[in-house]
Each structure stands twice: as C-alpha cells, then as structure tokens.
N, C-alpha and C positions, 0 to 999 in steps of 0.2 A: 460495532467490533465483537470477534470472535479472538481470544485467548489463543495464541501457540509457544510450544515451547520459546524460555528467555524470555528480552524485550521483549516480540514480537507478537502485533495484533493482525489480524485480520480485517483491513475496517469495507465497509457492505456498502455501495452507492446506489437506491435503486435506480433506474431508467423507466421511464416515461414510451412506452412504446406507442408511435404510430406507424399505420399501413403497416403495419408485421414491418416497420426498423425501430428500433437494427432487433436482432434476430434473441437475444439475451434480453431480461429483462431486470437482474442483476449484475454492473462488474464489482471484485474483488481486488481487491489492492494490498501489500505491505506494508506494517507500517512497523515503528520504535514507538511502543510506550515511553509516554512522556516522564508516568507519574502520577500527573495531575491533571485526571482524568481530559490529557490529551492524546494526537497522538502524530510523531512527524510519518511521513509517508516516505519510501525506502520502496520504491522498485526496481531496485537493483536485480536486471537478470543472475539468476541462481548462480552460487558459487562465486560472482563478480567480488572484487575485493571494495572495502570499503572506500570510499572518497578519498579524498586524503585534503583538509581544509584549510593549510596552510599552499596547497598547488593545485585547485578545485582542476586543469586541464587534467593532471595525474590519479 
C-alpha cells in the first residue's frame, strides 16, 4: 500500500501477464486505511460523493 494524504491509501495488485495480456503488470485502487492494518476499497470516481450507507441506492 502507498500512503496518500488523509485516510486514503493506494493498494497495488500485481497482475500475472500471459500472452502479453493484460497490458499492465500492476492495478492500483484507492482505499480507506482502516487503522488496523487493513484497507476498505473505495473505487469511486474522483469527486463522486461518499455512499449514503442508510440508502445505498444513492
């Protein structure tokens, strides 16, 4: 994981390349550091508001 400003970290996933696919060897996803050595993935688009946990459809 790479530490970003605030509670966010970047989680790096190494990808196995076979027959030149996929074209990248690493996938990076944004996550929220849970403070206990774990992270919760948060792959929303930049600027998208947080999820409403009481009404997940919004």
